[in-house]
HTML snippet that shows the backbone in 3Dmol.js (N, CA, C, O; Angstrom):
<script src="https://3Dmol.org/build/3Dmol-min.js"></script>
<div id="view" style="width:600px;height:400px;position:relative"></div>
<script>
const pdb = `
ATOM      1  N   UNK A   1       5.426 -11.072  -0.516  1.00  0.00           N
ATOM      2  CA  UNK A   1       5.150  -9.891   0.723  1.00  0.00           C
ATOM      3  C   UNK A   1       4.318 -10.596   1.742  1.00  0.00           C
ATOM      4  O   UNK A   1       3.221 -11.015   1.371  1.00  0.00           O
ATOM      5  N   UNK A   2       4.711 -10.792   3.038  1.00  0.00           N
ATOM      6  CA  UNK A   2       3.544 -11.058   3.728  1.00  0.00           C
ATOM      7  C   UNK A   2       3.138  -9.817   4.967  1.00  0.00           C
ATOM      8  O   UNK A   2       3.935  -9.138   5.613  1.00  0.00           O
ATOM      9  N   UNK A   3       1.537  -9.803   5.029  1.00  0.00           N
ATOM     10  CA  UNK A   3       1.057  -8.879   5.730  1.00  0.00           C
ATOM     11  C   UNK A   3       1.034  -9.123   7.031  1.00  0.00           C
ATOM     12  O   UNK A   3       1.133 -10.242   7.534  1.00  0.00           O
ATOM     13  N   UNK A   4       0.867  -7.794   7.780  1.00  0.00           N
ATOM     14  CA  UNK A   4       0.598  -8.155   9.302  1.00  0.00           C
ATOM     15  C   UNK A   4      -0.677  -8.836   9.725  1.00  0.00           C
ATOM     16  O   UNK A   4      -1.780  -8.493   9.300  1.00  0.00           O
ATOM     17  N   UNK A   5      -0.447  -9.976  10.719  1.00  0.00           N
ATOM     18  CA  UNK A   5      -1.822 -10.360  10.939  1.00  0.00           C
ATOM     19  C   UNK A   5      -2.695  -9.429  11.725  1.00  0.00           C
ATOM     20  O   UNK A   5      -2.225  -8.362  12.122  1.00  0.00           O
ATOM     21  N   UNK A   6      -3.960  -9.772  11.980  1.00  0.00           N
ATOM     22  CA  UNK A   6      -4.965  -8.799  12.467  1.00  0.00           C
ATOM     23  C   UNK A   6      -4.647  -8.449  13.955  1.00  0.00           C
ATOM     24  O   UNK A   6      -4.983  -7.369  14.441  1.00  0.00           O
ATOM     25  N   UNK A   7      -4.011  -9.372  14.623  1.00  0.00           N
ATOM     26  CA  UNK A   7      -3.843  -9.664  16.018  1.00  0.00           C
ATOM     27  C   UNK A   7      -2.560  -8.526  16.158  1.00  0.00           C
ATOM     28  O   UNK A   7      -2.507  -7.605  16.973  1.00  0.00           O
ATOM     29  N   UNK A   8      -1.512  -8.888  15.078  1.00  0.00           N
ATOM     30  CA  UNK A   8      -0.397  -7.615  15.589  1.00  0.00           C
ATOM     31  C   UNK A   8      -0.862  -6.232  15.155  1.00  0.00           C
ATOM     32  O   UNK A   8      -0.562  -5.212  15.776  1.00  0.00           O
ATOM     33  N   UNK A   9      -1.744  -6.254  13.856  1.00  0.00           N
ATOM     34  CA  UNK A   9      -2.353  -4.693  13.894  1.00  0.00           C
ATOM     35  C   UNK A   9      -3.096  -3.991  15.077  1.00  0.00           C
ATOM     36  O   UNK A   9      -2.920  -2.854  15.515  1.00  0.00           O
ATOM     37  N   UNK A  10      -3.777  -4.745  15.391  1.00  0.00           N
ATOM     38  CA  UNK A  10      -4.442  -4.411  16.838  1.00  0.00           C
ATOM     39  C   UNK A  10      -3.688  -4.282  17.836  1.00  0.00           C
ATOM     40  O   UNK A  10      -4.118  -3.411  18.592  1.00  0.00           O
ATOM     41  N   UNK A  11      -2.567  -4.853  18.249  1.00  0.00           N
ATOM     42  CA  UNK A  11      -1.574  -4.660  19.191  1.00  0.00           C
ATOM     43  C   UNK A  11      -0.982  -2.936  18.734  1.00  0.00           C
ATOM     44  O   UNK A  11      -0.953  -1.999  19.531  1.00  0.00           O
ATOM     45  N   UNK A  12      -0.629  -2.876  17.529  1.00  0.00           N
ATOM     46  CA  UNK A  12       0.056  -1.658  17.191  1.00  0.00           C
ATOM     47  C   UNK A  12      -0.982  -0.620  17.274  1.00  0.00           C
ATOM     48  O   UNK A  12      -0.565   0.523  17.460  1.00  0.00           O
ATOM     49  N   UNK A  13      -1.959  -0.751  17.197  1.00  0.00           N
ATOM     50  CA  UNK A  13      -3.242   0.250  17.105  1.00  0.00           C
ATOM     51  C   UNK A  13      -3.040   0.626  18.704  1.00  0.00           C
ATOM     52  O   UNK A  13      -2.713   1.757  19.063  1.00  0.00           O
ATOM     53  N   UNK A  14      -3.235  -0.273  19.454  1.00  0.00           N
ATOM     54  CA  UNK A  14      -3.602   0.018  20.843  1.00  0.00           C
ATOM     55  C   UNK A  14      -2.396   0.539  21.319  1.00  0.00           C
ATOM     56  O   UNK A  14      -2.558   1.472  22.106  1.00  0.00           O
ATOM     57  N   UNK A  15      -0.964   0.159  21.034  1.00  0.00           N
ATOM     58  CA  UNK A  15       0.150   1.095  21.546  1.00  0.00           C
ATOM     59  C   UNK A  15       0.153   2.365  21.223  1.00  0.00           C
ATOM     60  O   UNK A  15       0.233   3.273  22.050  1.00  0.00           O
ATOM     61  N   UNK A  16       0.045   2.553  19.700  1.00  0.00           N
ATOM     62  CA  UNK A  16       0.084   3.817  19.280  1.00  0.00           C
ATOM     63  C   UNK A  16      -0.992   4.979  19.707  1.00  0.00           C
ATOM     64  O   UNK A  16      -0.739   6.183  19.733  1.00  0.00           O
ATOM     65  N   UNK A  17      -2.268   4.354  20.040  1.00  0.00           N
ATOM     66  CA  UNK A  17      -3.231   5.121  20.749  1.00  0.00           C
ATOM     67  C   UNK A  17      -2.902   5.578  22.007  1.00  0.00           C
ATOM     68  O   UNK A  17      -3.138   6.731  22.370  1.00  0.00           O
ATOM     69  N   UNK A  18      -2.240   4.534  22.864  1.00  0.00           N
ATOM     70  CA  UNK A  18      -1.710   5.190  24.173  1.00  0.00           C
ATOM     71  C   UNK A  18      -0.748   6.303  24.137  1.00  0.00           C
ATOM     72  O   UNK A  18      -0.916   7.398  24.673  1.00  0.00           O
ATOM     73  N   UNK A  19       0.418   5.874  23.363  1.00  0.00           N
ATOM     74  CA  UNK A  19       1.359   6.743  23.175  1.00  0.00           C
ATOM     75  C   UNK A  19       0.994   7.946  22.644  1.00  0.00           C
ATOM     76  O   UNK A  19       1.696   8.893  22.999  1.00  0.00           O
ATOM     77  N   UNK A  20       0.088   8.183  21.888  1.00  0.00           N
ATOM     78  CA  UNK A  20      -0.158   9.578  21.278  1.00  0.00           C
ATOM     79  C   UNK A  20      -1.583  10.105  21.757  1.00  0.00           C
ATOM     80  O   UNK A  20      -1.941  11.173  21.260  1.00  0.00           O
ATOM     81  N   UNK A  21      -2.347   9.551  22.568  1.00  0.00           N
ATOM     82  CA  UNK A  21      -3.364   9.593  23.230  1.00  0.00           C
ATOM     83  C   UNK A  21      -4.388  10.055  22.459  1.00  0.00           C
ATOM     84  O   UNK A  21      -5.135  10.986  22.758  1.00  0.00           O
ATOM     85  N   UNK A  22      -4.422   9.346  21.382  1.00  0.00           N
ATOM     86  CA  UNK A  22      -5.655   9.493  20.256  1.00  0.00           C
ATOM     87  C   UNK A  22      -6.019   8.047  19.891  1.00  0.00           C
ATOM     88  O   UNK A  22      -5.291   7.106  20.207  1.00  0.00           O
ATOM     89  N   UNK A  23      -7.253   7.888  19.167  1.00  0.00           N
ATOM     90  CA  UNK A  23      -7.744   6.667  18.633  1.00  0.00           C
ATOM     91  C   UNK A  23      -6.925   6.398  17.290  1.00  0.00           C
ATOM     92  O   UNK A  23      -7.352   7.015  16.314  1.00  0.00           O
ATOM     93  N   UNK A  24      -6.017   5.723  17.119  1.00  0.00           N
ATOM     94  CA  UNK A  24      -5.273   5.225  16.146  1.00  0.00           C
ATOM     95  C   UNK A  24      -6.264   4.014  15.584  1.00  0.00           C
ATOM     96  O   UNK A  24      -6.968   3.222  16.211  1.00  0.00           O
ATOM     97  N   UNK A  25      -6.037   4.185  14.115  1.00  0.00           N
ATOM     98  CA  UNK A  25      -6.768   3.140  13.172  1.00  0.00           C
ATOM     99  C   UNK A  25      -5.640   2.837  12.107  1.00  0.00           C
ATOM    100  O   UNK A  25      -5.319   3.820  11.438  1.00  0.00           O
ATOM    101  N   UNK A  26      -5.147   1.956  11.899  1.00  0.00           N
ATOM    102  CA  UNK A  26      -4.261   1.265  11.123  1.00  0.00           C
ATOM    103  C   UNK A  26      -4.844   1.003   9.588  1.00  0.00           C
ATOM    104  O   UNK A  26      -5.961   0.488   9.533  1.00  0.00           O
ATOM    105  N   UNK A  27      -4.227   1.294   8.438  1.00  0.00           N
ATOM    106  CA  UNK A  27      -4.739   0.723   7.476  1.00  0.00           C
ATOM    107  C   UNK A  27      -3.430  -0.002   6.733  1.00  0.00           C
ATOM    108  O   UNK A  27      -2.497   0.653   6.270  1.00  0.00           O
ATOM    109  N   UNK A  28      -3.510  -1.476   6.692  1.00  0.00           N
ATOM    110  CA  UNK A  28      -2.476  -2.098   6.274  1.00  0.00           C
ATOM    111  C   UNK A  28      -2.407  -2.094   4.738  1.00  0.00           C
ATOM    112  O   UNK A  28      -3.357  -2.217   3.966  1.00  0.00           O
ATOM    113  N   UNK A  29      -1.095  -1.928   4.434  1.00  0.00           N
ATOM    114  CA  UNK A  29      -0.611  -1.632   2.904  1.00  0.00           C
ATOM    115  C   UNK A  29       0.684  -2.558   2.646  1.00  0.00           C
ATOM    116  O   UNK A  29       1.549  -2.526   3.521  1.00  0.00           O
ATOM    117  N   UNK A  30       0.854  -3.227   1.729  1.00  0.00           N
ATOM    118  CA  UNK A  30       2.303  -3.987   1.521  1.00  0.00           C
ATOM    119  C   UNK A  30       2.876  -2.912   0.335  1.00  0.00           C
ATOM    120  O   UNK A  30       2.266  -2.431  -0.621  1.00  0.00           O
ATOM    121  N   UNK A  31       3.970  -2.765   0.671  1.00  0.00           N
ATOM    122  CA  UNK A  31       4.786  -1.809  -0.158  1.00  0.00           C
ATOM    123  C   UNK A  31       6.237  -2.625  -0.566  1.00  0.00           C
ATOM    124  O   UNK A  31       7.178  -2.560   0.224  1.00  0.00           O
ATOM    125  N   UNK A  32       6.336  -3.217  -1.544  1.00  0.00           N
ATOM    126  CA  UNK A  32       7.751  -4.069  -1.714  1.00  0.00           C
ATOM    127  C   UNK A  32       8.699  -3.573  -1.739  1.00  0.00           C
ATOM    128  O   UNK A  32       9.707  -4.256  -1.558  1.00  0.00           O
ATOM    129  N   UNK A  33       8.819  -2.093  -1.986  1.00  0.00           N
ATOM    130  CA  UNK A  33      10.018  -1.356  -1.662  1.00  0.00           C
ATOM    131  C   UNK A  33      10.590  -1.282  -0.449  1.00  0.00           C
ATOM    132  O   UNK A  33      11.800  -1.125  -0.290  1.00  0.00           O
ATOM    133  N   UNK A  34       9.810  -1.383   0.412  1.00  0.00           N
ATOM    134  CA  UNK A  34      10.249  -0.843   1.916  1.00  0.00           C
ATOM    135  C   UNK A  34      11.350  -2.417   2.452  1.00  0.00           C
ATOM    136  O   UNK A  34      12.114  -2.408   3.417  1.00  0.00           O
ATOM    137  N   UNK A  35      11.144  -3.471   1.626  1.00  0.00           N
ATOM    138  CA  UNK A  35      11.589  -4.663   1.922  1.00  0.00           C
ATOM    139  C   UNK A  35      11.251  -5.285   3.016  1.00  0.00           C
ATOM    140  O   UNK A  35      11.164  -6.492   2.791  1.00  0.00           O
ATOM    141  N   UNK A  36      10.990  -4.975   4.242  1.00  0.00           N
ATOM    142  CA  UNK A  36      10.434  -5.332   5.343  1.00  0.00           C
ATOM    143  C   UNK A  36      10.195  -4.462   6.499  1.00  0.00           C
ATOM    144  O   UNK A  36      10.724  -3.351   6.463  1.00  0.00           O
ATOM    145  N   UNK A  37       9.431  -4.807   7.599  1.00  0.00           N
ATOM    146  CA  UNK A  37       9.438  -3.864   8.685  1.00  0.00           C
ATOM    147  C   UNK A  37       8.125  -2.959   8.518  1.00  0.00           C
ATOM    148  O   UNK A  37       7.260  -3.185   7.672  1.00  0.00           O
ATOM    149  N   UNK A  38       8.087  -1.667   9.645  1.00  0.00           N
ATOM    150  CA  UNK A  38       6.650  -1.200   9.512  1.00  0.00           C
ATOM    151  C   UNK A  38       6.859   0.331   9.354  1.00  0.00           C
ATOM    152  O   UNK A  38       7.676   0.977  10.009  1.00  0.00           O
ATOM    153  N   UNK A  39       5.979   0.866   8.354  1.00  0.00           N
ATOM    154  CA  UNK A  39       6.071   2.414   8.510  1.00  0.00           C
ATOM    155  C   UNK A  39       4.801   2.829   8.580  1.00  0.00           C
ATOM    156  O   UNK A  39       3.898   2.500   7.810  1.00  0.00           O
ATOM    157  N   UNK A  40       4.699   3.819   9.841  1.00  0.00           N
ATOM    158  CA  UNK A  40       3.577   4.235  10.218  1.00  0.00           C
ATOM    159  C   UNK A  40       3.539   5.853   9.975  1.00  0.00           C
ATOM    160  O   UNK A  40       4.529   6.540  10.227  1.00  0.00           O
ATOM    161  N   UNK A  41       2.526   6.317   9.551  1.00  0.00           N
ATOM    162  CA  UNK A  41       2.166   7.897   9.262  1.00  0.00           C
ATOM    163  C   UNK A  41       1.209   8.129  10.320  1.00  0.00           C
ATOM    164  O   UNK A  41       0.242   7.369  10.372  1.00  0.00           O
ATOM    165  N   UNK A  42       1.328   9.123  11.233  1.00  0.00           N
ATOM    166  CA  UNK A  42       0.428   9.553  11.848  1.00  0.00           C
ATOM    167  C   UNK A  42       0.542  11.328  11.760  1.00  0.00           C
ATOM    168  O   UNK A  42       1.344  12.059  12.343  1.00  0.00           O
ATOM    169  N   UNK A  43      -0.591  11.699  10.792  1.00  0.00           N
ATOM    170  CA  UNK A  43      -0.647  12.959  10.399  1.00  0.00           C
ATOM    171  C   UNK A  43       0.768  13.469   9.947  1.00  0.00           C
ATOM    172  O   UNK A  43       1.199  12.936   8.924  1.00  0.00           O
ATOM    173  N   UNK A  44       1.605  14.473  10.582  1.00  0.00           N
ATOM    174  CA  UNK A  44       2.843  14.796  10.102  1.00  0.00           C
ATOM    175  C   UNK A  44       4.148  14.275  10.819  1.00  0.00           C
ATOM    176  O   UNK A  44       5.247  14.826  10.756  1.00  0.00           O
ATOM    177  N   UNK A  45       3.794  12.936  11.623  1.00  0.00           N
ATOM    178  CA  UNK A  45       4.619  12.416  12.394  1.00  0.00           C
ATOM    179  C   UNK A  45       5.012  10.792  11.251  1.00  0.00           C
ATOM    180  O   UNK A  45       4.166  10.148  10.630  1.00  0.00           O
ATOM    181  N   UNK A  46       6.291  10.562  11.292  1.00  0.00           N
ATOM    182  CA  UNK A  46       6.362   9.359  10.676  1.00  0.00           C
ATOM    183  C   UNK A  46       7.218   8.406  11.207  1.00  0.00           C
ATOM    184  O   UNK A  46       8.407   8.680  11.043  1.00  0.00           O
ATOM    185  N   UNK A  47       6.948   7.224  11.877  1.00  0.00           N
ATOM    186  CA  UNK A  47       7.702   6.242  12.417  1.00  0.00           C
ATOM    187  C   UNK A  47       8.157   5.231  11.467  1.00  0.00           C
ATOM    188  O   UNK A  47       7.347   4.410  11.036  1.00  0.00           O
ATOM    189  N   UNK A  48       9.342   5.215  11.114  1.00  0.00           N
ATOM    190  CA  UNK A  48      10.035   4.440   9.849  1.00  0.00           C
ATOM    191  C   UNK A  48      10.749   3.126  10.553  1.00  0.00           C
ATOM    192  O   UNK A  48      11.863   3.226  11.066  1.00  0.00           O
ATOM    193  N   UNK A  49      10.090   2.019  10.534  1.00  0.00           N
ATOM    194  CA  UNK A  49      11.024   1.063  11.115  1.00  0.00           C
ATOM    195  C   UNK A  49      11.027  -0.127  10.061  1.00  0.00           C
ATOM    196  O   UNK A  49      10.831  -1.319  10.299  1.00  0.00           O
ATOM    197  N   UNK A  50      11.334   0.566   8.662  1.00  0.00           N
ATOM    198  CA  UNK A  50      11.628  -0.449   7.535  1.00  0.00           C
ATOM    199  C   UNK A  50      12.898  -0.760   7.474  1.00  0.00           C
ATOM    200  O   UNK A  50      13.719  -0.110   8.120  1.00  0.00           O
ATOM    201  N   UNK A  51      13.271  -1.845   6.656  1.00  0.00           N
ATOM    202  CA  UNK A  51      14.609  -2.452   6.508  1.00  0.00           C
ATOM    203  C   UNK A  51      15.238  -1.449   5.462  1.00  0.00           C
ATOM    204  O   UNK A  51      16.316  -0.928   5.749  1.00  0.00           O
ATOM    205  N   UNK A  52      14.652  -1.166   4.326  1.00  0.00           N
ATOM    206  CA  UNK A  52      15.213  -0.245   3.544  1.00  0.00           C
ATOM    207  C   UNK A  52      16.033   1.061   4.208  1.00  0.00           C
ATOM    208  O   UNK A  52      17.172   1.398   3.885  1.00  0.00           O
ATOM    209  N   UNK A  53      15.269   1.652   5.112  1.00  0.00           N
ATOM    210  CA  UNK A  53      15.918   2.772   5.606  1.00  0.00           C
ATOM    211  C   UNK A  53      16.784   2.487   6.644  1.00  0.00           C
ATOM    212  O   UNK A  53      17.417   3.446   7.088  1.00  0.00           O
ATOM    213  N   UNK A  54      16.998   1.201   7.229  1.00  0.00           N
ATOM    214  CA  UNK A  54      17.988   0.889   8.220  1.00  0.00           C
ATOM    215  C   UNK A  54      18.983   0.546   7.334  1.00  0.00           C
ATOM    216  O   UNK A  54      20.119   0.643   7.798  1.00  0.00           O
ATOM    217  N   UNK A  55      18.869   0.102   5.972  1.00  0.00           N
ATOM    218  CA  UNK A  55      20.081  -0.452   4.907  1.00  0.00           C
ATOM    219  C   UNK A  55      20.875   1.008   4.799  1.00  0.00           C
ATOM    220  O   UNK A  55      22.062   1.232   5.040  1.00  0.00           O
ATOM    221  N   UNK A  56      19.771   1.988   4.329  1.00  0.00           N
ATOM    222  CA  UNK A  56      20.219   3.194   3.848  1.00  0.00           C
ATOM    223  C   UNK A  56      21.122   3.960   4.870  1.00  0.00           C
ATOM    224  O   UNK A  56      22.077   4.658   4.529  1.00  0.00           O
ATOM    225  N   UNK A  57      20.723   3.756   6.143  1.00  0.00           N
ATOM    226  CA  UNK A  57      21.532   4.333   7.295  1.00  0.00           C
ATOM    227  C   UNK A  57      23.033   3.647   7.338  1.00  0.00           C
ATOM    228  O   UNK A  57      24.064   4.304   7.483  1.00  0.00           O
ATOM    229  N   UNK A  58      22.982   2.288   7.195  1.00  0.00           N
ATOM    230  CA  UNK A  58      24.058   1.650   7.357  1.00  0.00           C
ATOM    231  C   UNK A  58      25.126   2.040   6.191  1.00  0.00           C
ATOM    232  O   UNK A  58      26.332   2.195   6.383  1.00  0.00           O
ATOM    233  N   UNK A  59      24.488   2.161   5.015  1.00  0.00           N
ATOM    234  CA  UNK A  59      25.189   2.611   3.526  1.00  0.00           C
ATOM    235  C   UNK A  59      25.925   3.950   3.861  1.00  0.00           C
ATOM    236  O   UNK A  59      27.121   4.165   3.665  1.00  0.00           O
ATOM    237  N   UNK A  60      25.056   4.775   4.375  1.00  0.00           N
ATOM    238  CA  UNK A  60      25.632   6.240   4.933  1.00  0.00           C
ATOM    239  C   UNK A  60      26.872   5.875   5.846  1.00  0.00           C
ATOM    240  O   UNK A  60      28.045   5.940   5.475  1.00  0.00           O
ATOM    241  N   UNK A  61      26.462   5.507   7.015  1.00  0.00           N
ATOM    242  CA  UNK A  61      27.709   5.089   7.819  1.00  0.00           C
ATOM    243  C   UNK A  61      28.923   4.448   7.231  1.00  0.00           C
ATOM    244  O   UNK A  61      30.044   4.849   7.543  1.00  0.00           O
ATOM    245  N   UNK A  62      28.784   3.700   6.592  1.00  0.00           N
ATOM    246  CA  UNK A  62      29.998   2.992   5.665  1.00  0.00           C
ATOM    247  C   UNK A  62      30.463   4.149   4.987  1.00  0.00           C
ATOM    248  O   UNK A  62      31.624   4.500   5.200  1.00  0.00           O
ATOM    249  N   UNK A  63      29.798   4.757   4.256  1.00  0.00           N
ATOM    250  CA  UNK A  63      30.360   5.991   3.252  1.00  0.00           C
ATOM    251  C   UNK A  63      31.266   6.911   3.697  1.00  0.00           C
ATOM    252  O   UNK A  63      32.118   7.468   3.006  1.00  0.00           O
ATOM    253  N   UNK A  64      31.021   7.095   5.139  1.00  0.00           N
ATOM    254  CA  UNK A  64      31.610   8.261   5.960  1.00  0.00           C
ATOM    255  C   UNK A  64      33.115   7.627   6.242  1.00  0.00           C
ATOM    256  O   UNK A  64      34.138   8.311   6.192  1.00  0.00           O
ATOM    257  N   UNK A  65      33.087   6.178   6.552  1.00  0.00           N
ATOM    258  CA  UNK A  65      33.996   5.645   7.030  1.00  0.00           C
ATOM    259  C   UNK A  65      35.366   5.487   5.653  1.00  0.00           C
ATOM    260  O   UNK A  65      36.546   5.823   5.753  1.00  0.00           O
ATOM    261  N   UNK A  66      34.821   5.011   4.733  1.00  0.00           N
ATOM    262  CA  UNK A  66      35.437   4.695   3.732  1.00  0.00           C
ATOM    263  C   UNK A  66      36.240   5.860   2.892  1.00  0.00           C
ATOM    264  O   UNK A  66      36.870   5.566   1.876  1.00  0.00           O
TER     265      UNK A  66
END
`;
const viewer = $3Dmol.createViewer("view");
viewer.addModel(pdb, "pdb");
viewer.setStyle({}, {cartoon: {color: "spectrum"}});
viewer.zoomTo();
viewer.render();
</script>
């Protein structure tokens, strides 16, 4: 598993701080179950950009067609 570098983490912190008008500090954890991507939790808000979630969404769409 590859972690985000500190520069990318700082960029994401800055963007999230602007968007939510709060001082956001990220804690970088690697969870190999997500397969890749980023999962951000801000209080009760969750931003799920993980590959696992995208694959599950595709699986659900395909199961509706078949």
